[in-house]
LOMI-40743 format. One record per residue: residue in one letter; x negated, y, z of N, C-alpha, C, O in turn. Coordinates in steps of 0.02 Angstrom, whole numbers, plus 50000, padded with zeros to 5 digits. Example, Ala and Ser with C-alpha at 12.3 -4.5 7.8 and 13.67 -1.06 7.14 Angstrom:
A493404971650390493854977550390493404983550390492884983450423 S493584988850354493164994750357493555000250394493305005750402 
//
This chain:
M449455385354845449975381554879450535386254901451115384454896 F450365392154925450875396854949451375398654895451975399054908 N451135399654833451585401654779452015396054752452575397254731 T451765389954753452135384554722452465379754771452995377054755 K452175378654829452445373954879452505377354946452215375054996 H452895382654949452945386555011453405383355062453395385455120 G453815378555043454245374955090454865378655113455175376655161 L455035383955079455625387855097456195386655048456085385154990 E456805387155074457385386455031457495392954993457335398455017 E457765392354932457935398354894458535401754928458965398454957 L458565408354923459125412054951459755410554911459735409754850 T460315410254946460955409354911461195416154886460925421354906 E461695416154843461965422354817462255426654873462185432754872 D462575423454922462845427154979462295430455020462375436055044 E461725426955029461165429855066460895436055030460715440955062 Y460855435754962460625441654925461095447554937460865453154947 K461745446254937462225451654947462165454455018462185460555027 L462075450155067461995452455136461385456855145461385461655183 C460855455255110460235459055115460245465355072459805469655078 A460755465955030460815471654985460185472554943459945478154933 M459915467054919459305467354878459485469354807460015467454781 V459055473154776459145475054707458855469654662458485465254685 D459035469954598458845464654551458095463354547457885457654537 D457675468454555456955467354549456655463954610456055462554612 D457065462754661456815459554722457005452254727456955449454782 I457215449054673457425442154677456875437254659456965431254664 E456305439854638455745435554618455275434454677455215438654722 G454935428754676454435427354726454715423954787455315422654792 S454275422454834454465418954894454755423954945454705429954936 R455055421254996455325425655049454785429755082454875435655096 E454205426655096453665430255128453415435955084453295441455108 E453335434555019453105439654973453595445354971453395451154975 R454235443854965454745449054963454765453055028454795459155028 A454735449455084454765452755149454175457655157454275463355178 F453575455355140452995459655148453035465655100452885471255119 R453235464255038453285469554988453795474855009453665480855005 L454375472655032454895477255054454675481155117454825487055124 W454315477755162454065481155222453575486655203453625492255228 V453095485055159452605490055138452965495955106452805501755120 N453445494555062453795500055029454205504155078454305510055068 S454455500955132454855504555182454425509255225454705513655258 L453775508355224453335512755263453295519855233453065524555265 N453525520555170453535527055136452855530355135452785536355151 I452355526555116451675529255110451635532955043451765529954991 P451445539255043451405543054980450955539654929450385537754945 G451205538854868450825535854814450795528254815450475525354772 I451125525054863451105517854868451815515054857452275516554895 Y451885510954806452495507154794452275500454764451925500354713 I452485495054794452275488454771452865484954739453385483954770 D452785483054675453285479054642453045471954631453435467454617 D452395470854637452095464254634451555464054688451045467454684 L451675460054739451235460054798450515458354780450055461754803 Y450405453254739449725450954725449325456054685448745457154699 D449645459254636449295464454599449255470854640448765474554635 G449765472154680449805478354717449285479154771449085484754787 V449055473654800448565474154854447865471654833447405471554874 S447795469754771447165466754749446565471554751445995469254756 D446685478054748446125482754750445905484654820445395487954829 G446285482554871446095483954940446305490954963446385492055023 W446405495554917446595502354934447275502454970447355505755021 T447755498754942448425498554972448405495555041448735497955087 L448005490155050447945487155116447675492255167447915492555223 C447175496055146446895501055191447415506355209447455508555266 K447815508455160448345513355173448865510555221449105514155265 V449045504155214449535501055258449265500655329449605502455377 V448645498355336448335497755403448305504655435448445505355495 D448105509655397448055516455425448735519255443448785523155490 K449255517455408449925519655424450165516455490450485519755531 V450005510055499450215506555559449825509055620450115510055673 Q449175510255612448755512755667448305518155639447745516755617 P448535524355638448135529755609447435530355640447345529855700 G446955531255595446265532455617445825526355621445225527055635 V446085520255609445665514355616445255512855553444755509355556 V445475515455496445115514255433444565519455425444695525455432 E443965517155410443415521755396443425523555322443145519955280 W443765529055306443895530855236443265532455196443275532055135 K442725534155229442095535555192441835529155158441455529655110 N442055523355181441825516955152442325514055102442215508655076 V442875517555089443395515055045443425519254982443395525354985 A443475515954924443515519454860444215518454830444425512754820 E444565523954817445235523454787445195519954719445605515754703 V444705521854680444595518654615443875516154615443415519854600 P443775509654633443085507054635442745507554567443055506354515 K442105509354568441725509854505441655503054472441675502454411 N441575497954513441505491154487442055486854517442045485354577 Y442535484954476443125481254500442925474954537443215473254589 Q442415471454512442215465154541441915466054611442035461854655 F441545471354622441215472354687441565477554731441505477254792 G441915482254701442255487454740442855484954778442955486954835 N443245480654747443845478154780443705474054842444015475254894 P443235469254840443075465654902442825470254957442945468955016 S442485475654939442255480454989442845483855022442865484555083 N443335485954983443945489055010444325484155054444565485955108 I444395478055031444745472955070444375471555135444685470655187 G443715471455132443305470555191443415476155242443425474855302 E443495482255217443625487855262444305487155295444385488855354 A444795484755258445465483755287445435478355342445745479055394 I445055473055329444975467655379444605470255441444805468855497 K444075474155430443705477055487444155481455529444115481355590 A444585485255496445045489555533445545485455573445715487255630 C445775479955544446255475655580445935472255640446285470555688 K445285471255639444935467955694444785472655752444575470355805 K444895479055743444755483855797445245482755855445825481155844 P444995483655916445415482355975446065486255977446575483756000 E446055492455952446665496455955447235493755911447815495555921 M447065489355864447585486255823447955480755862448545479555852 G447595477455907447905472255947448065465855909448515462155928 L447705464655855447805458655814447265453555826446695455355842 K447445447255820446945441855822446845439555750447295436655719 M446255440755724446095439155655445675432755655445065433055649 I445985427055661445645420655665445605417655595446115417055560 G445005415755575444905412655510444965417455451445075415255394 I444905423855463444935428855411444245431855403443935434055452 G444005431955342443345434755331443295438055264442765440755247 
//
């Protein structure tokens, strides 16, 4: 539903100019673009997202983002940069990112996230 019926208006040409967006940033929804641009603005070494859904699917990028926002909350011993088994490694990495977000020092309310 988020990808097809997000309920947002498309940006006008003037809005694109005001945002100084480059051509590769005109695809996707506003939320997807905003999150992708925010992650890229964090200047995390080795992390650049050009497609949000593919870029965070391994969980590694999410862990890097969480650790950049609040250093030390991710337990890196439980995270695999390149999971041996894509099907089982990625959910484990994503789970570690969620566990880190639930820590009190993050100050986030993770309701309905599992």
